[in-house]
C-alpha positions as CSV (number, residue, x, y, z in Angstrom):
1,M,18.8,-9.8,8.9
2,N,18.5,-6.3,10.3
3,C,16.3,-3.3,9.1
4,A,19.1,-1.8,7.0
5,E,19.6,-5.1,5.1
6,A,15.8,-5.7,4.7
7,N,15.3,-2.2,3.4
8,Q,17.8,-2.8,0.6
9,M,15.6,-5.6,-0.8
10,D,13.7,-4.5,-3.9
11,M,10.1,-3.5,-3.0
12,V,8.7,-4.3,-6.4
13,D,10.2,-7.8,-6.2
14,Y,8.8,-8.3,-2.7
15,L,5.3,-7.2,-3.8
16,N,5.5,-9.6,-6.8
17,A,6.5,-12.4,-4.5
18,T,3.4,-11.7,-2.3
19,G,1.1,-11.7,-5.3
20,H,0.8,-8.0,-5.9
21,Q,1.4,-6.9,-9.4
22,P,1.6,-3.3,-10.6
23,K,-1.4,-2.1,-12.6
24,K,0.6,0.8,-14.2
25,I,4.3,1.5,-14.6
26,S,5.4,5.0,-15.5
27,G,9.2,5.4,-15.5
28,N,10.3,4.4,-12.0
29,N,6.8,4.7,-10.5
30,Y,4.9,1.4,-10.0
31,W,1.2,1.9,-9.2
32,Y,-0.8,-0.7,-7.4
33,L,-4.3,-1.2,-6.0
34,S,-3.4,-0.8,-2.3
35,P,-2.4,-4.1,-0.7
36,L,-3.3,-2.5,2.7
37,R,-7.0,-1.9,2.0
38,N,-9.8,-2.4,-0.5
39,E,-9.9,0.1,-3.3
40,K,-10.8,0.5,-7.0
41,E,-8.5,3.4,-7.9
42,L,-4.7,3.1,-8.1
43,S,-3.3,5.0,-5.1
44,S,-0.4,3.0,-3.8
45,K,3.0,3.7,-5.5
46,V,6.5,2.3,-5.3
47,E,9.3,4.6,-6.5
48,R,11.6,1.9,-7.6
49,N,14.7,4.1,-7.9
50,K,14.3,5.2,-4.3
51,N,12.9,1.9,-3.1
52,V,10.1,3.5,-1.1
53,W,6.3,3.2,-1.1
54,Y,3.4,5.6,-0.4
55,D,-0.3,4.9,-0.1
56,H,-2.0,8.1,-0.9
57,G,-5.3,6.9,0.5
58,L,-3.8,6.2,3.9
59,G,-1.2,9.0,3.9
60,K,1.5,6.5,4.9
61,G,4.7,5.3,3.3
62,G,8.3,4.3,3.8
63,K,10.7,1.5,3.2
64,L,10.1,-2.2,3.0
65,V,10.1,-2.8,6.8
66,D,7.5,-0.1,7.2
67,F,5.3,-1.7,4.5
68,V,5.6,-5.2,6.0
69,M,4.7,-3.9,9.5
70,Q,1.5,-2.3,8.0
71,F,0.7,-5.3,5.8
72,H,1.0,-7.9,8.5
73,H,-0.1,-5.7,11.5
74,T,3.2,-6.4,13.3
75,N,6.2,-4.8,14.9
76,V,9.7,-4.5,13.5
77,S,10.8,-7.9,14.8
78,G,7.7,-9.5,13.3
79,A,8.2,-7.7,10.0
80,L,11.8,-8.9,9.8
81,Q,10.6,-12.5,10.4
82,K,8.1,-12.2,7.6
83,I,10.7,-10.8,5.2
84,V,13.1,-13.7,5.6
85,S,10.5,-16.4,5.5
């Protein structure tokens, strides 16, 4: 699997598979407590129609591979391995 293929995977489905459920859904915006840090306010969002995420508290976002690199503290190769496993 390459980055382009991985980034086509649905981010909401990936987050669900890793045990992260949205706390609020508004249209195509799925709001989460950030999986990247401890927080009590919803600040991490997935725009499902664009298949991108953004963590307002960190000021970071992107596609699935970007998220997996942040979540697992790894590089692109490591992220791709995590996504296929």
